[in-house]
C-alpha positions as CSV (number, residue, x, y, z in Angstrom):
1,M,0.0,0.0,0.0
2,D,1.4,3.4,-0.9
3,S,0.7,6.8,0.5
4,T,-2.1,7.4,-2.0
5,N,-3.9,4.2,-1.1
6,L,-3.4,4.9,2.5
7,R,-5.0,8.4,2.1
8,E,-8.0,6.8,0.4
9,A,-8.3,4.3,3.3
10,L,-8.2,7.2,5.7
11,R,-11.0,8.9,3.7
12,D,-13.1,5.8,4.0
13,Y,-12.4,5.5,7.7
14,I,-13.3,9.1,8.4
15,K,-16.6,8.7,6.6
16,K,-17.7,6.3,9.3
17,F,-17.7,9.2,11.7
18,I,-18.3,12.5,9.8
19,H,-18.4,14.0,6.3
20,L,-15.4,16.2,5.6
21,S,-15.4,18.5,2.5
22,E,-12.7,17.9,0.0
23,E,-11.0,21.0,1.3
24,E,-11.1,19.8,4.9
25,F,-9.8,16.4,3.9
26,E,-6.9,18.0,2.0
27,L,-6.1,20.3,5.0
28,L,-5.9,17.2,7.1
29,C,-3.9,15.1,4.6
30,D,-1.4,17.9,4.0
31,L,-0.3,17.7,7.6
32,F,0.0,13.9,7.7
33,S,3.4,12.4,6.9
34,Y,3.9,8.9,5.5
35,R,6.1,6.4,7.3
36,K,6.9,2.7,7.2
37,L,7.2,0.7,10.4
38,E,9.0,-2.6,10.7
39,K,7.5,-5.6,12.5
40,R,8.1,-5.3,16.3
41,E,9.3,-1.7,15.9
42,H,8.4,0.5,18.9
43,L,6.3,3.5,18.1
44,I,6.7,4.7,21.6
45,K,8.3,3.3,24.7
46,A,7.2,3.7,28.3
47,Q,8.4,7.1,29.8
48,E,8.5,8.7,26.3
49,R,6.0,11.4,25.5
50,C,3.5,10.8,22.7
51,D,3.1,13.8,20.4
52,R,1.4,12.3,17.4
53,I,-1.5,10.2,16.3
54,I,-1.2,7.4,13.8
55,F,-3.5,6.0,11.1
56,T,-2.9,2.6,9.4
57,A,-5.1,0.6,7.2
58,N,-3.2,-2.6,7.8
59,G,-1.8,-4.1,10.9
60,Y,-2.1,-3.3,14.6
61,F,-0.2,-2.0,17.5
62,R,0.3,-3.9,20.8
63,F,0.2,-1.9,24.0
64,Y,2.1,-3.5,26.9
65,H,3.8,-2.9,30.2
66,W,5.4,-4.9,33.0
67,N,3.6,-5.5,36.3
68,D,5.4,-5.3,39.7
69,K,6.4,-9.0,39.3
70,G,8.2,-8.3,36.0
71,I,5.5,-10.1,34.0
72,E,4.7,-8.5,30.6
73,I,1.1,-7.5,30.3
74,T,-0.6,-6.8,27.0
75,S,-3.3,-4.2,27.7
76,D,-4.6,-3.5,24.2
77,F,-4.4,-3.7,20.5
78,Y,-5.1,-0.5,18.8
79,F,-4.2,2.1,16.1
80,V,-3.5,5.0,18.3
81,P,-0.3,5.4,20.3
82,S,-0.5,6.3,24.0
83,Y,-3.6,8.5,23.9
84,T,-3.3,9.6,27.5
85,S,0.3,10.7,26.9
86,F,-0.9,12.4,23.7
87,L,-3.6,14.4,25.5
88,T,-1.7,15.2,28.7
89,G,1.9,15.5,27.5
90,D,2.9,13.2,30.4
91,P,5.3,10.3,29.7
92,S,3.6,7.1,28.4
93,L,2.9,4.3,30.9
94,V,2.9,1.8,28.1
95,N,5.1,0.6,25.2
96,V,3.4,0.7,21.8
97,Q,4.9,-1.8,19.3
98,A,4.0,-2.5,15.7
99,M,3.1,-6.2,15.5
100,E,3.7,-6.4,11.8
101,S,5.3,-4.3,9.1
102,M,3.0,-1.6,8.1
103,E,2.6,1.8,6.5
104,V,1.2,4.7,8.5
105,L,0.1,8.3,8.3
106,E,1.0,10.4,11.3
107,I,0.1,13.8,12.4
108,S,1.6,15.9,15.3
109,K,-0.5,17.1,18.2
110,S,0.4,20.7,17.4
111,D,-0.7,20.4,13.7
112,L,-3.9,18.7,14.7
113,E,-4.7,21.5,17.2
114,K,-4.2,24.0,14.4
115,L,-6.7,22.2,12.3
116,Y,-9.3,22.3,15.1
117,V,-9.3,26.1,14.7
118,K,-9.6,25.9,11.0
119,S,-12.3,23.2,10.8
120,R,-15.1,22.4,13.3
121,N,-15.7,19.1,11.4
122,I,-12.1,18.0,12.1
123,E,-12.5,18.9,15.7
124,T,-15.7,16.9,15.8
125,L,-14.0,14.0,14.2
126,A,-11.3,14.1,16.9
127,R,-14.0,14.1,19.6
128,K,-15.8,11.2,18.0
129,L,-12.5,9.2,17.8
130,A,-11.8,10.1,21.5
131,E,-15.2,8.9,22.5
132,M,-14.6,5.6,20.6
133,I,-11.3,5.1,22.5
134,A,-13.0,5.8,25.8
135,I,-15.9,3.4,25.1
136,N,-13.5,0.6,24.0
137,S,-11.3,1.1,27.1
138,E,-14.3,1.0,29.4
139,R,-15.7,-2.1,27.8
140,H,-12.3,-3.9,28.1
141,L,-12.0,-2.9,31.7
142,F,-15.5,-4.1,32.6
143,L,-15.0,-7.4,30.7
144,L,-11.8,-7.9,32.7
145,L,-13.5,-7.1,36.0
146,G,-16.8,-8.7,35.5
147,Q,-16.8,-11.5,33.0
148,T,-15.3,-15.0,32.8
149,A,-12.2,-15.6,30.6
150,E,-14.4,-17.6,28.2
151,T,-16.8,-14.7,27.8
152,R,-13.9,-12.3,27.2
153,Y,-12.5,-14.6,24.6
154,K,-15.9,-15.0,22.8
155,E,-16.4,-11.3,22.7
156,L,-12.9,-10.8,21.2
157,M,-13.7,-13.4,18.6
158,E,-17.0,-11.7,17.8
159,K,-15.8,-8.1,17.7
160,Y,-12.2,-8.6,16.4
161,P,-11.9,-11.9,14.5
162,Q,-8.9,-10.5,12.7
163,Y,-7.0,-10.4,16.0
164,I,-7.7,-14.1,16.7
165,Q,-6.2,-14.9,13.3
166,S,-3.1,-12.7,13.4
167,I,-2.1,-12.1,17.1
168,P,0.1,-14.6,18.8
169,L,-1.7,-16.6,21.5
170,Q,0.6,-15.3,24.4
171,Y,-0.5,-11.7,23.6
172,I,-4.2,-12.6,23.4
173,A,-3.9,-14.5,26.7
174,S,-2.2,-11.6,28.4
175,Y,-4.8,-9.2,27.0
176,L,-7.6,-11.4,28.4
177,G,-5.8,-11.6,31.8
178,I,-5.2,-15.3,31.6
179,T,-2.3,-17.7,31.0
180,K,-1.6,-19.1,27.5
181,E,-2.5,-22.6,28.9
182,S,-5.9,-21.3,30.1
183,L,-6.5,-19.8,26.7
184,S,-5.7,-23.1,25.0
185,R,-8.3,-24.9,27.2
186,I,-10.9,-22.2,26.4
187,R,-10.2,-22.5,22.7
188,K,-10.6,-26.3,22.8
189,S,-13.9,-26.1,24.7
190,I,-15.3,-23.6,22.2
191,H,-14.1,-25.3,19.1
C-alpha cells in the first residue's frame, strides 16, 4: 500500500464518523506524513512522550507494560499510540509496538490542534475518535473485572476476529488476563 492508497483508506475510515469536505480532507492530509514501520518496531516506549496520532489501514499495535512482578502484560491492540500521553503531555505508561510491518500516516498534536481552529468538522472527528477510544477502554475494563475468561475470549472473537487470526496466543492470553494454557483450554472447549 502506498501513501495514495493509505490516504483513500483514511478517507473511508473518516466517513464512518463524519463527512469532511474535500478542502477539509486535503487540509488534514497535507499535515500527515507517511512512514513505514517494521515488525516489532516501537512507536513509543514507556516514559517517552507521545506527540502524534497514527492511522494505518493494515496491521495493529500492541500496548504492553510490565507489572510489579516483572510479567509482561498486553493491555490493548489499537491504532493510536498512547492516547493519555498524547492528551496530557505526560510520559507514556505503556510501550506501543507494531506487530507487523505496516505503513502509517502520522500527524503531530500541534498540527492537529491548528486544524481544530480551521475546521469544526475536524475537531468533531477528533472528539468522536476520542469517544470511541473511551468506550473501547471502558468495555475492556468491565470485561476484565466482571466476565469470565471464556466470555472475554468469545467477545474478542466476535468483535475482532482478525485479531484471533493474526495475534500470537501469548499476547491474546495476556490481553484477556489469563495464561496461555488457560486460553488453549478455552479455545478447545469452544471449538
